[in-house]
LOTOR-62832 format. One record per residue (C-alpha): residue number from 0; x, z, y; residue in three letters. Coordinates in pm, 1 decimal. Layout:
BEGIN
{NUM {X Z Y} "ALA"}
...
This chain:
BEGIN
{0 {2297.4 -5455.8 1386.3} "UNK"}
{1 {2246.4 -5077.8 1395.6} "UNK"}
{2 {1890.9 -4948.9 1363.0} "UNK"}
{3 {1727.3 -4875.8 1699.9} "UNK"}
{4 {1719.8 -4512.7 1802.3} "UNK"}
{5 {1365.6 -4375.2 1782.3} "UNK"}
{6 {1213.1 -4055.9 1919.2} "UNK"}
{7 {1409.0 -3737.1 1993.1} "UNK"}
{8 {1315.8 -3742.0 2361.1} "UNK"}
{9 {1288.3 -3363.3 2372.2} "UNK"}
{10 {1621.0 -3308.3 2195.4} "UNK"}
{11 {1803.5 -3558.8 2415.5} "UNK"}
{12 {1656.2 -3394.0 2724.0} "UNK"}
{13 {1780.9 -3052.0 2607.7} "UNK"}
{14 {2134.5 -3183.8 2559.9} "UNK"}
{15 {2132.1 -3361.2 2897.1} "UNK"}
{16 {2007.0 -3040.2 3059.6} "UNK"}
{17 {2315.6 -2859.0 2933.1} "UNK"}
{18 {2545.3 -3137.7 3044.1} "UNK"}
{19 {2382.7 -3117.9 3387.3} "UNK"}
{20 {2462.0 -2745.4 3388.5} "UNK"}
{21 {2825.4 -2821.2 3308.2} "UNK"}
{22 {2833.7 -3072.9 3593.8} "UNK"}
{23 {2671.6 -2835.7 3842.8} "UNK"}
{24 {2872.2 -2522.2 3756.0} "UNK"}
{25 {3202.5 -2674.9 3651.9} "UNK"}
{26 {3206.2 -2435.9 3354.5} "UNK"}
{27 {3174.1 -2485.6 2982.7} "UNK"}
{28 {2855.4 -2470.9 2775.4} "UNK"}
{29 {2852.0 -2441.4 2395.3} "UNK"}
{30 {2562.0 -2547.4 2173.0} "UNK"}
{31 {2528.2 -2480.4 1798.2} "UNK"}
{32 {2303.5 -2751.3 1654.1} "UNK"}
{33 {2184.0 -2706.1 1298.2} "UNK"}
{34 {1956.4 -2906.1 1070.5} "UNK"}
{35 {1938.7 -3016.2 710.8} "UNK"}
{36 {2132.1 -3314.2 579.9} "UNK"}
{37 {2007.2 -3660.7 676.9} "UNK"}
{38 {1791.2 -3518.0 955.7} "UNK"}
{39 {1992.6 -3714.3 1211.6} "UNK"}
{40 {2217.1 -3459.8 1385.6} "UNK"}
{41 {2519.9 -3687.3 1406.3} "UNK"}
{42 {2307.8 -3986.5 1510.5} "UNK"}
{43 {2137.4 -3783.3 1783.4} "UNK"}
{44 {2464.4 -3653.3 1925.4} "UNK"}
{45 {2624.8 -3999.1 1912.0} "UNK"}
{46 {2326.4 -4140.9 2100.8} "UNK"}
{47 {2359.1 -3859.7 2354.7} "UNK"}
{48 {2731.2 -3931.4 2402.2} "UNK"}
{49 {2661.5 -4302.1 2446.3} "UNK"}
{50 {2391.6 -4239.1 2705.2} "UNK"}
{51 {2584.9 -3967.1 2889.7} "UNK"}
{52 {2876.3 -4203.1 2959.4} "UNK"}
{53 {3120.2 -3917.4 2979.9} "UNK"}
{54 {3457.1 -3889.5 2803.3} "UNK"}
{55 {3411.0 -3741.7 2458.1} "UNK"}
{56 {3570.1 -3677.1 2121.4} "UNK"}
{57 {3362.1 -3674.9 1803.0} "UNK"}
{58 {3531.0 -3505.0 1507.6} "UNK"}
{59 {3368.1 -3477.2 1164.3} "UNK"}
{60 {3522.6 -3236.8 914.5} "UNK"}
{61 {3585.6 -3340.7 554.5} "UNK"}
{62 {3460.7 -3110.6 281.8} "UNK"}
{63 {3741.0 -2982.6 63.2} "UNK"}
{64 {4020.6 -3084.7 298.7} "UNK"}
{65 {4298.9 -2833.3 360.6} "UNK"}
{66 {4333.5 -2678.4 707.1} "UNK"}
{67 {4640.0 -2895.4 777.1} "UNK"}
{68 {4454.8 -3210.2 674.8} "UNK"}
{69 {4159.0 -3113.4 892.4} "UNK"}
{70 {4379.2 -3043.9 1194.7} "UNK"}
{71 {4569.1 -3371.6 1147.8} "UNK"}
{72 {4239.7 -3560.8 1132.4} "UNK"}
{73 {4117.6 -3380.5 1444.5} "UNK"}
{74 {4431.7 -3478.3 1635.1} "UNK"}
{75 {4391.0 -3841.1 1524.8} "UNK"}
{76 {4034.1 -3844.8 1652.3} "UNK"}
{77 {4142.1 -3679.9 1977.3} "UNK"}
{78 {4414.7 -3938.5 2033.4} "UNK"}
{79 {4177.4 -4230.3 1973.2} "UNK"}
{80 {3889.4 -4086.5 2177.1} "UNK"}
{81 {3801.6 -4143.6 2543.2} "UNK"}
{82 {3890.5 -3783.2 2623.8} "UNK"}
{83 {4263.4 -3798.9 2710.9} "UNK"}
{84 {4359.4 -3999.1 3018.1} "UNK"}
{85 {4665.7 -4112.8 2822.1} "UNK"}
{86 {4676.9 -4103.7 2437.7} "UNK"}
{87 {5047.1 -4018.6 2464.0} "UNK"}
{88 {4945.7 -3676.3 2592.9} "UNK"}
{89 {4825.2 -3586.0 2243.1} "UNK"}
{90 {5115.5 -3452.1 2032.8} "UNK"}
{91 {5235.5 -3701.2 1771.3} "UNK"}
{92 {5311.6 -3419.7 1529.1} "UNK"}
{93 {4992.0 -3239.0 1440.0} "UNK"}
{94 {4987.9 -2860.3 1492.6} "UNK"}
{95 {4984.4 -2644.7 1182.0} "UNK"}
{96 {4702.0 -2412.7 1290.9} "UNK"}
{97 {4377.3 -2425.2 1484.3} "UNK"}
{98 {4489.1 -2213.8 1782.4} "UNK"}
{99 {4757.6 -2473.5 1859.3} "UNK"}
{100 {4512.0 -2757.9 1796.6} "UNK"}
{101 {4267.9 -2610.4 2047.9} "UNK"}
{102 {4551.3 -2571.4 2300.2} "UNK"}
{103 {4627.5 -2941.1 2255.7} "UNK"}
{104 {4258.4 -3016.2 2315.3} "UNK"}
{105 {4248.7 -2806.3 2632.5} "UNK"}
{106 {4560.4 -2979.3 2762.3} "UNK"}
{107 {4394.6 -3322.5 2765.0} "UNK"}
{108 {4051.8 -3222.9 2898.0} "UNK"}
{109 {3976.3 -3413.4 3220.0} "UNK"}
{110 {3871.1 -3242.6 3539.8} "UNK"}
{111 {3537.4 -3425.0 3520.3} "UNK"}
{112 {3265.9 -3320.3 3271.5} "UNK"}
{113 {3336.8 -3415.1 2910.2} "UNK"}
{114 {3194.2 -3360.4 2561.9} "UNK"}
{115 {3362.6 -3220.8 2249.9} "UNK"}
{116 {3178.2 -3257.3 1918.3} "UNK"}
{117 {3274.4 -3070.9 1601.2} "UNK"}
{118 {3057.4 -3196.4 1316.0} "UNK"}
{119 {3015.4 -3014.7 981.2} "UNK"}
{120 {3144.6 -2691.7 1131.2} "UNK"}
{121 {3075.8 -2483.8 815.5} "UNK"}
{122 {3331.9 -2692.1 625.7} "UNK"}
{123 {3598.1 -2599.2 881.2} "UNK"}
{124 {3509.5 -2232.2 836.8} "UNK"}
{125 {3526.8 -2276.7 458.3} "UNK"}
{126 {3875.2 -2426.7 480.1} "UNK"}
{127 {4029.4 -2163.7 707.1} "UNK"}
{128 {3916.2 -1797.0 715.7} "UNK"}
{129 {4052.1 -1751.7 1069.5} "UNK"}
{130 {3874.2 -2058.2 1213.8} "UNK"}
{131 {3586.9 -1854.9 1362.0} "UNK"}
{132 {3824.7 -1625.6 1547.3} "UNK"}
{133 {4042.3 -1915.5 1663.5} "UNK"}
{134 {3733.7 -2094.7 1796.4} "UNK"}
{135 {3621.8 -1784.8 1986.2} "UNK"}
{136 {3964.1 -1724.6 2138.8} "UNK"}
{137 {4001.9 -2088.3 2240.2} "UNK"}
{138 {3658.1 -2089.1 2399.6} "UNK"}
{139 {3711.8 -1768.6 2595.7} "UNK"}
{140 {4063.0 -1846.2 2718.2} "UNK"}
{141 {4089.6 -2225.0 2731.7} "UNK"}
{142 {3753.3 -2401.4 2733.3} "UNK"}
{143 {3474.8 -2190.7 2885.0} "UNK"}
{144 {3622.3 -2220.9 3233.8} "UNK"}
{145 {3645.7 -2600.4 3211.2} "UNK"}
{146 {3365.4 -2856.0 3261.5} "UNK"}
{147 {3313.4 -2925.5 2891.9} "UNK"}
{148 {3005.4 -2939.1 2670.2} "UNK"}
{149 {3101.0 -2815.8 2321.9} "UNK"}
{150 {2861.2 -2929.4 2048.9} "UNK"}
{151 {2895.0 -2755.6 1711.6} "UNK"}
{152 {2700.9 -2926.5 1432.0} "UNK"}
{153 {2628.7 -2809.9 1078.9} "UNK"}
{154 {2397.2 -2876.5 783.6} "UNK"}
{155 {2436.8 -2539.9 612.5} "UNK"}
{156 {2159.8 -2358.2 797.7} "UNK"}
{157 {2258.3 -2011.2 685.0} "UNK"}
{158 {2627.1 -2055.3 772.4} "UNK"}
{159 {2540.0 -2200.2 1112.6} "UNK"}
{160 {2318.0 -1900.1 1183.5} "UNK"}
{161 {2595.1 -1667.5 1069.8} "UNK"}
{162 {2845.5 -1843.1 1299.0} "UNK"}
{163 {2660.7 -1713.9 1606.5} "UNK"}
{164 {2535.0 -1386.6 1452.5} "UNK"}
{165 {2593.2 -1057.9 1633.8} "UNK"}
{166 {2874.5 -948.2 1400.8} "UNK"}
{167 {3070.9 -1274.0 1424.6} "UNK"}
{168 {3334.3 -1376.1 1682.7} "UNK"}
{169 {3125.8 -1651.1 1849.3} "UNK"}
{170 {2822.3 -1428.9 1907.2} "UNK"}
{171 {2659.3 -1478.0 2247.4} "UNK"}
{172 {2871.3 -1781.9 2332.8} "UNK"}
{173 {2652.9 -2071.6 2217.4} "UNK"}
{174 {2293.8 -2181.0 2262.3} "UNK"}
{175 {2132.3 -2235.1 1922.0} "UNK"}
{176 {1921.7 -2546.5 1866.0} "UNK"}
{177 {1748.0 -2651.4 1544.7} "UNK"}
{178 {1696.0 -3020.7 1475.5} "UNK"}
{179 {1394.5 -3083.3 1256.8} "UNK"}
{180 {1279.9 -3410.2 1103.0} "UNK"}
{181 {1102.1 -3678.7 1299.3} "UNK"}
{182 {738.0 -3585.2 1344.9} "UNK"}
{183 {452.5 -3803.3 1213.1} "UNK"}
{184 {402.9 -3976.6 1548.3} "UNK"}
{185 {773.3 -4065.2 1569.8} "UNK"}
{186 {768.1 -4179.8 1207.4} "UNK"}
{187 {473.0 -4407.3 1279.0} "UNK"}
{188 {640.9 -4547.4 1590.4} "UNK"}
{189 {964.7 -4611.5 1402.2} "UNK"}
{190 {787.8 -4803.9 1126.9} "UNK"}
{191 {502.1 -4963.2 1320.1} "UNK"}
{192 {232.9 -4795.3 1106.5} "UNK"}
{193 {-118.5 -4679.4 1187.2} "UNK"}
{194 {-204.8 -4311.0 1169.0} "UNK"}
{195 {-295.9 -4275.8 800.9} "UNK"}
{196 {2.6 -4481.0 686.0} "UNK"}
{197 {228.3 -4291.1 926.8} "UNK"}
{198 {126.2 -3961.5 765.6} "UNK"}
{199 {195.1 -4103.3 420.0} "UNK"}
{200 {534.6 -4230.7 534.2} "UNK"}
{201 {616.0 -3893.9 686.9} "UNK"}
{202 {524.2 -3710.1 367.5} "UNK"}
{203 {730.5 -3947.8 152.3} "UNK"}
{204 {1036.2 -3954.4 380.1} "UNK"}
{205 {1014.1 -3598.5 508.7} "UNK"}
{206 {1071.0 -3757.5 850.9} "UNK"}
{207 {1437.4 -3806.4 758.6} "UNK"}
{208 {1610.4 -4094.1 937.6} "UNK"}
{209 {1836.6 -4139.1 635.1} "UNK"}
{210 {1533.4 -4270.8 444.7} "UNK"}
{211 {1347.3 -4434.9 731.8} "UNK"}
{212 {1644.3 -4661.5 805.4} "UNK"}
{213 {1584.8 -4828.7 468.7} "UNK"}
{214 {1207.2 -4858.0 521.0} "UNK"}
{215 {1088.3 -5211.1 618.4} "UNK"}
{216 {868.8 -5212.5 925.5} "UNK"}
{217 {490.4 -5205.9 877.3} "UNK"}
{218 {524.3 -5125.7 504.8} "UNK"}
{219 {278.6 -4868.8 363.8} "UNK"}
{220 {421.0 -4584.0 160.9} "UNK"}
{221 {317.1 -4696.4 -186.7} "UNK"}
{222 {442.2 -5050.1 -120.7} "UNK"}
{223 {776.8 -4905.8 -13.7} "UNK"}
{224 {792.9 -4682.7 -320.5} "UNK"}
{225 {712.6 -4977.1 -547.5} "UNK"}
{226 {997.7 -5180.5 -398.6} "UNK"}
{227 {1241.9 -4890.1 -416.8} "UNK"}
{228 {1162.9 -4819.7 -781.3} "UNK"}
{229 {1355.2 -5138.7 -860.1} "UNK"}
{230 {1665.2 -4989.1 -696.4} "UNK"}
{231 {1799.1 -4675.8 -869.5} "UNK"}
{232 {2046.3 -4627.6 -580.5} "UNK"}
{233 {1774.2 -4629.5 -314.2} "UNK"}
{234 {1794.3 -4363.9 -40.7} "UNK"}
{235 {1447.6 -4260.2 -154.4} "UNK"}
{236 {1620.7 -4121.6 -462.7} "UNK"}
{237 {1967.5 -4060.9 -321.5} "UNK"}
{238 {1887.0 -3852.8 -12.7} "UNK"}
{239 {1692.0 -3572.8 -187.1} "UNK"}
{240 {1928.5 -3586.5 -485.4} "UNK"}
{241 {2228.3 -3538.5 -254.9} "UNK"}
{242 {2055.2 -3251.1 -75.5} "UNK"}
{243 {1978.9 -3085.7 -407.7} "UNK"}
{244 {2334.4 -3123.0 -533.2} "UNK"}
{245 {2484.1 -3001.7 -204.8} "UNK"}
{246 {2283.1 -2679.6 -210.0} "UNK"}
{247 {2265.3 -2626.9 -587.9} "UNK"}
{248 {2554.3 -2805.1 -758.7} "UNK"}
{249 {2514.9 -2608.3 -1082.7} "UNK"}
{250 {2197.6 -2579.5 -1294.6} "UNK"}
{251 {2176.0 -2204.7 -1236.6} "UNK"}
{252 {1875.8 -1975.0 -1200.2} "UNK"}
{253 {1824.4 -2068.9 -832.8} "UNK"}
{254 {1801.0 -2434.1 -931.8} "UNK"}
{255 {1553.8 -2354.8 -1212.0} "UNK"}
{256 {1334.6 -2156.4 -972.6} "UNK"}
{257 {1336.5 -2439.7 -718.3} "UNK"}
{258 {1250.9 -2693.3 -985.9} "UNK"}
{259 {967.2 -2474.7 -1111.6} "UNK"}
{260 {815.2 -2468.2 -763.9} "UNK"}
{261 {875.9 -2841.6 -726.3} "UNK"}
{262 {690.8 -2909.1 -1050.6} "UNK"}
{263 {379.2 -2739.2 -913.4} "UNK"}
{264 {412.1 -2368.5 -991.9} "UNK"}
{265 {309.4 -2172.2 -684.3} "UNK"}
{266 {268.6 -1807.1 -787.5} "UNK"}
{267 {533.8 -1550.6 -875.5} "UNK"}
{268 {404.5 -1523.2 -1233.9} "UNK"}
{269 {395.6 -1897.3 -1298.8} "UNK"}
{270 {740.0 -1951.1 -1146.6} "UNK"}
{271 {877.8 -1669.6 -1362.3} "UNK"}
{272 {733.8 -1827.9 -1676.3} "UNK"}
{273 {862.1 -2178.3 -1603.2} "UNK"}
{274 {1206.1 -2069.9 -1480.9} "UNK"}
{275 {1254.7 -1832.1 -1771.2} "UNK"}
{276 {1411.9 -1898.1 -2107.5} "UNK"}
{277 {1322.7 -1880.5 -2474.5} "UNK"}
{278 {1351.5 -1503.1 -2452.1} "UNK"}
{279 {1070.8 -1486.6 -2198.6} "UNK"}
{280 {980.6 -1510.1 -1832.0} "UNK"}
{281 {1237.1 -1448.8 -1562.7} "UNK"}
{282 {1225.6 -1074.4 -1481.8} "UNK"}
{283 {1086.2 -978.3 -1143.5} "UNK"}
{284 {1409.3 -797.0 -1057.4} "UNK"}
{285 {1590.7 -1130.2 -1081.9} "UNK"}
{286 {1320.3 -1365.0 -953.0} "UNK"}
{287 {1222.7 -1174.7 -637.5} "UNK"}
{288 {1575.9 -1177.1 -486.5} "UNK"}
{289 {1610.5 -1545.2 -578.6} "UNK"}
{290 {1284.2 -1630.3 -402.4} "UNK"}
{291 {1393.1 -1435.6 -93.8} "UNK"}
{292 {1723.2 -1623.7 -89.3} "UNK"}
{293 {1554.3 -1962.0 -129.4} "UNK"}
{294 {1304.4 -1889.3 148.9} "UNK"}
{295 {1499.0 -1679.7 399.8} "UNK"}
{296 {1855.7 -1801.4 354.4} "UNK"}
{297 {1841.1 -2151.7 210.2} "UNK"}
{298 {1502.9 -2234.5 371.3} "UNK"}
{299 {1436.2 -2473.3 85.9} "UNK"}
{300 {1114.8 -2293.3 -5.9} "UNK"}
{301 {828.3 -2183.3 217.3} "UNK"}
{302 {598.8 -1894.3 139.3} "UNK"}
{303 {234.7 -1854.3 236.2} "UNK"}
{304 {1.2 -1556.6 217.1} "UNK"}
{305 {-378.9 -1552.7 250.7} "UNK"}
{306 {-480.4 -1536.1 617.0} "UNK"}
{307 {-774.6 -1312.8 703.4} "UNK"}
{308 {-849.9 -976.4 862.5} "UNK"}
{309 {-736.3 -798.9 544.8} "UNK"}
{310 {-412.5 -807.2 350.3} "UNK"}
{311 {-434.6 -1051.6 61.9} "UNK"}
{312 {-249.0 -1162.2 -250.1} "UNK"}
{313 {-89.7 -1348.8 -414.9} "UNK"}
{314 {176.2 -1516.1 -207.0} "UNK"}
{315 {223.4 -1886.1 -278.6} "UNK"}
{316 {546.9 -2084.5 -272.5} "UNK"}
{317 {611.0 -2450.9 -199.8} "UNK"}
{318 {910.7 -2673.1 -143.1} "UNK"}
{319 {945.7 -2677.9 236.0} "UNK"}
{320 {1060.6 -3039.3 270.6} "UNK"}
{321 {797.8 -3289.6 154.7} "UNK"}
{322 {1060.8 -3549.3 57.4} "UNK"}
{323 {1237.1 -3306.3 -177.4} "UNK"}
{324 {896.2 -3192.8 -297.6} "UNK"}
{325 {805.9 -3550.3 -395.0} "UNK"}
{326 {1144.0 -3599.2 -559.1} "UNK"}
{327 {1097.8 -3294.6 -781.5} "UNK"}
{328 {733.6 -3374.9 -853.8} "UNK"}
{329 {767.8 -3745.2 -934.9} "UNK"}
{330 {1060.6 -3942.9 -793.4} "UNK"}
{331 {1327.6 -3783.9 -1012.6} "UNK"}
{332 {1139.3 -3892.3 -1324.2} "UNK"}
{333 {1077.9 -4231.9 -1164.8} "UNK"}
{334 {1449.3 -4268.4 -1094.5} "UNK"}
{335 {1529.6 -4204.9 -1461.0} "UNK"}
{336 {1291.9 -4485.6 -1558.3} "UNK"}
{337 {1439.1 -4710.9 -1289.7} "UNK"}
{338 {1788.7 -4648.5 -1420.9} "UNK"}
{339 {1668.1 -4760.6 -1764.6} "UNK"}
{340 {1543.6 -5088.5 -1619.6} "UNK"}
{341 {1174.2 -4995.4 -1616.6} "UNK"}
{342 {1072.1 -5011.6 -1247.0} "UNK"}
{343 {707.5 -5091.7 -1327.5} "UNK"}
{344 {678.3 -4776.5 -1538.8} "UNK"}
{345 {851.8 -4579.0 -1263.9} "UNK"}
{346 {599.5 -4695.4 -1006.4} "UNK"}
{347 {302.8 -4628.5 -1235.0} "UNK"}
{348 {428.3 -4271.7 -1285.1} "UNK"}
{349 {435.5 -4214.4 -909.3} "UNK"}
{350 {89.1 -4365.5 -863.6} "UNK"}
{351 {-55.6 -4136.3 -1132.8} "UNK"}
{352 {70.3 -3830.1 -947.4} "UNK"}
{353 {21.7 -3962.0 -594.1} "UNK"}
{354 {-333.6 -3854.1 -503.7} "UNK"}
{355 {-296.6 -3495.1 -624.6} "UNK"}
{356 {50.1 -3459.9 -471.2} "UNK"}
{357 {-52.9 -3604.3 -134.3} "UNK"}
{358 {-372.5 -3399.9 -119.6} "UNK"}
{359 {-176.0 -3075.4 -133.0} "UNK"}
{360 {140.0 -3188.7 49.6} "UNK"}
{361 {-56.9 -3287.5 360.8} "UNK"}
{362 {-209.5 -2941.5 412.0} "UNK"}
{363 {92.7 -2776.7 585.6} "UNK"}
{364 {118.0 -3081.9 812.4} "UNK"}
{365 {-246.8 -3056.1 912.1} "UNK"}
{366 {-215.9 -2684.1 978.5} "UNK"}
{367 {79.2 -2752.2 1207.4} "UNK"}
{368 {-117.9 -3024.2 1387.3} "UNK"}
{369 {-409.1 -2786.5 1446.8} "UNK"}
{370 {-174.6 -2521.4 1586.5} "UNK"}
{371 {-27.8 -2779.5 1825.7} "UNK"}
{372 {-374.6 -2888.6 1935.1} "UNK"}
{373 {-482.4 -2528.6 1995.3} "UNK"}
{374 {-172.2 -2466.9 2206.0} "UNK"}
{375 {-249.6 -2772.1 2419.3} "UNK"}
{376 {-580.9 -2617.3 2527.4} "UNK"}
{377 {-804.0 -2917.7 2447.8} "UNK"}
{378 {-945.5 -2753.9 2137.2} "UNK"}
{379 {-1267.8 -2570.7 2045.0} "UNK"}
{380 {-1069.0 -2253.5 1969.4} "UNK"}
{381 {-771.2 -2238.6 2209.2} "UNK"}
{382 {-697.8 -1879.6 2104.8} "UNK"}
{383 {-626.1 -1984.1 1745.3} "UNK"}
{384 {-253.1 -1915.5 1754.8} "UNK"}
{385 {-195.1 -1958.1 1380.2} "UNK"}
{386 {-353.5 -2175.0 1114.0} "UNK"}
{387 {-317.9 -2092.7 747.5} "UNK"}
{388 {-532.1 -2082.0 435.5} "UNK"}
{389 {-709.2 -1821.2 227.2} "UNK"}
{390 {-751.2 -1758.9 -144.4} "UNK"}
{391 {-821.5 -1470.5 -376.4} "UNK"}
{392 {-645.9 -1377.2 -698.7} "UNK"}
{393 {-863.2 -1615.5 -899.4} "UNK"}
{394 {-816.9 -1902.3 -648.1} "UNK"}
{395 {-1191.0 -1937.3 -642.6} "UNK"}
{396 {-1260.8 -2013.5 -368.7} "UNK"}
{397 {-951.5 -2153.9 -195.7} "UNK"}
{398 {-1005.9 -2227.0 172.9} "UNK"}
{399 {-768.5 -2489.6 314.6} "UNK"}
{400 {-784.6 -2388.9 681.6} "UNK"}
{401 {-817.2 -2054.6 855.3} "UNK"}
{402 {-756.5 -2037.7 1230.5} "UNK"}
{403 {-678.6 -1689.0 1360.6} "UNK"}
{404 {-529.9 -1502.0 1653.2} "UNK"}
{405 {-229.7 -1374.9 1455.0} "UNK"}
{406 {-72.8 -1349.6 1109.6} "UNK"}
{407 {-36.6 -1220.3 844.8} "UNK"}
{408 {-333.4 -991.4 915.4} "UNK"}
{409 {-563.0 -1121.9 1186.7} "UNK"}
{410 {-791.4 -931.0 1415.0} "UNK"}
{411 {-1015.5 -1234.2 1479.6} "UNK"}
{412 {-1089.3 -1544.2 1274.0} "UNK"}
{413 {-1178.8 -1838.8 1496.0} "UNK"}
{414 {-1256.7 -2099.5 1230.9} "UNK"}
{415 {-1247.4 -2188.2 862.6} "UNK"}
{416 {-1210.7 -2541.8 740.8} "UNK"}
{417 {-1159.2 -2791.7 464.4} "UNK"}
{418 {-905.3 -3070.0 415.6} "UNK"}
{419 {-1017.3 -3370.9 210.1} "UNK"}
{420 {-733.6 -3621.6 193.1} "UNK"}
{421 {-874.9 -3861.4 -65.3} "UNK"}
{422 {-1040.7 -4202.4 -67.1} "UNK"}
{423 {-1392.1 -4055.1 -69.8} "UNK"}
{424 {-1548.0 -3915.7 249.9} "UNK"}
{425 {-1636.0 -3553.8 317.0} "UNK"}
{426 {-2002.1 -3515.2 215.1} "UNK"}
{427 {-2277.9 -3255.3 207.2} "UNK"}
{428 {-2152.6 -3117.3 -125.7} "UNK"}
{429 {-1811.7 -3051.4 33.2} "UNK"}
{430 {-1981.3 -2885.7 330.6} "UNK"}
{431 {-2188.6 -2661.8 105.1} "UNK"}
{432 {-1873.8 -2556.8 -83.0} "UNK"}
{433 {-1697.5 -2481.9 246.5} "UNK"}
{434 {-1984.6 -2265.1 370.7} "UNK"}
{435 {-2007.1 -2073.3 43.4} "UNK"}
{436 {-1633.9 -2021.5 14.8} "UNK"}
{437 {-1574.4 -1931.4 379.2} "UNK"}
{438 {-1835.9 -1656.0 358.9} "UNK"}
{439 {-1605.1 -1469.7 117.9} "UNK"}
{440 {-1311.0 -1464.1 360.3} "UNK"}
{441 {-1263.8 -1118.3 516.1} "UNK"}
{442 {-1339.2 -1150.2 886.2} "UNK"}
{443 {-1552.4 -1464.3 859.7} "UNK"}
{444 {-1889.6 -1425.2 1031.0} "UNK"}
{445 {-2146.8 -1696.5 952.5} "UNK"}
{446 {-2289.3 -1841.0 1271.8} "UNK"}
{447 {-2003.3 -1700.1 1480.0} "UNK"}
{448 {-1681.9 -1813.3 1314.0} "UNK"}
{449 {-1646.5 -2189.6 1356.1} "UNK"}
{450 {-1613.2 -2462.5 1093.6} "UNK"}
{451 {-1363.1 -2750.2 1088.9} "UNK"}
{452 {-1323.6 -3056.9 869.7} "UNK"}
{453 {-1018.5 -3280.7 836.3} "UNK"}
{454 {-1083.3 -3588.4 623.3} "UNK"}
{455 {-880.9 -3900.5 552.2} "UNK"}
{456 {-1190.1 -4110.8 482.9} "UNK"}
{457 {-1429.4 -3967.4 738.1} "UNK"}
{458 {-1764.6 -3807.5 663.3} "UNK"}
{459 {-2090.8 -3934.0 517.8} "UNK"}
{460 {-2271.5 -3848.6 838.0} "UNK"}
{461 {-2248.0 -3649.5 1162.5} "UNK"}
{462 {-2169.5 -3282.7 1107.0} "UNK"}
{463 {-2226.0 -3136.6 1453.9} "UNK"}
{464 {-2587.7 -3053.0 1371.5} "UNK"}
{465 {-2462.7 -2870.1 1062.4} "UNK"}
{466 {-2250.9 -2633.5 1272.9} "UNK"}
{467 {-1917.5 -2810.1 1226.3} "UNK"}
{468 {-1742.3 -2797.8 1563.4} "UNK"}
{469 {-1431.2 -3000.8 1475.8} "UNK"}
{470 {-1403.6 -3318.2 1267.2} "UNK"}
{471 {-1062.2 -3478.8 1249.8} "UNK"}
{472 {-924.8 -3791.5 1091.4} "UNK"}
{473 {-572.9 -3923.2 1051.9} "UNK"}
{474 {-553.9 -4042.7 1413.2} "UNK"}
{475 {-635.4 -3694.7 1541.9} "UNK"}
{476 {-365.5 -3540.2 1321.9} "UNK"}
{477 {-96.1 -3775.9 1451.3} "UNK"}
{478 {-217.0 -3740.7 1809.6} "UNK"}
{479 {-135.2 -3368.5 1799.4} "UNK"}
{480 {233.3 -3465.8 1827.3} "UNK"}
{481 {169.9 -3694.4 2126.1} "UNK"}
{482 {33.9 -3428.5 2360.3} "UNK"}
């Protein structure tokens, strides 16, 4: 029995909105949907097609196939789909080029609204250098005037962005949608977990359905990891490993830089030292372009700068996806032990690194939750448009939360805060450290700028009398995605 479809209400509504537009106008609408591997693009679109109950064809390209093989496969899918009124209308001999294949598609489109799905679009563009132009010509001359919803899916984020860029043939012809992972609330609903366990599960899985499908219901994260350590082929290992190999098949400098960040190096200097060689650290002239590529093009890294009313340094780097971050920090080593028949040792390795890894990995999630809560209006500082952190060059102090009106240089700081995601509660020592550290942040005004605390294990006592205006626990964090 297939796993039940969970969440994605917003994404389904956006697709149905475009199908409604096709129905109302009788004209075509194109959508370019991108998202990383295993995020559930194909599953979402299949669910949409099933619910829409309209004729559709769903074609998935094969990496490495020749253009002729791809076209032949497309024609096979078209013939077997619900799109043609009569399968005999599809030519038995496959065309030899995409312009003819698109003409065959247009010839069997019904007069009623229908859906055409082209999955793994970047692979089609890889196979045939004229595919982009053929797609544009077919859309303009054959498809745009028909009641068809064209869904173009791809996992290569940069190539999907380039497909609709201003200097490419399909520019201005498709709406661009980004499919992210399931959020913590959806993860908790899918697995039947309470708030704290849902956050753990989200951090471990990255919100990726490809991992959550293998996760037994109501199973806490460490229990799931323990069970999966006995299975070297588990999706917990396989999904991030496949993503790593797809983006970085060779152990080149980009891969070494990513692995350095995944192992815990956050600053330019530390990354350079770890990713370097016996001859020394990686030169800045090499590392800086690599970091830009990994953050801006590949989106596998995220960069953060200190948030305050003054420019600050240094910038910090982290692996953007928490699942890949865990894999590089612990699960890859655990997999090696599992493959050697030592699952108990693999699990113990993860447990040793768990508290420190989780304590830092949860911070971006909490910042996002606070931004969502501020945008909803039911928040002490509704004008806090961005939430980041602050640190100086010595990382003493390091403030987990800074809420401000804008970034990277704010004009107003609304609050400073601390995240304590450990088994012990936030106590008066933690509060004293927050007050002392926050006072060093440019733009922080004691008595005027607010204080916030986010703690997994609560606090040792009420903090309102101590000037803390916001105290959150795990339930509050998850609730930010339910507004």
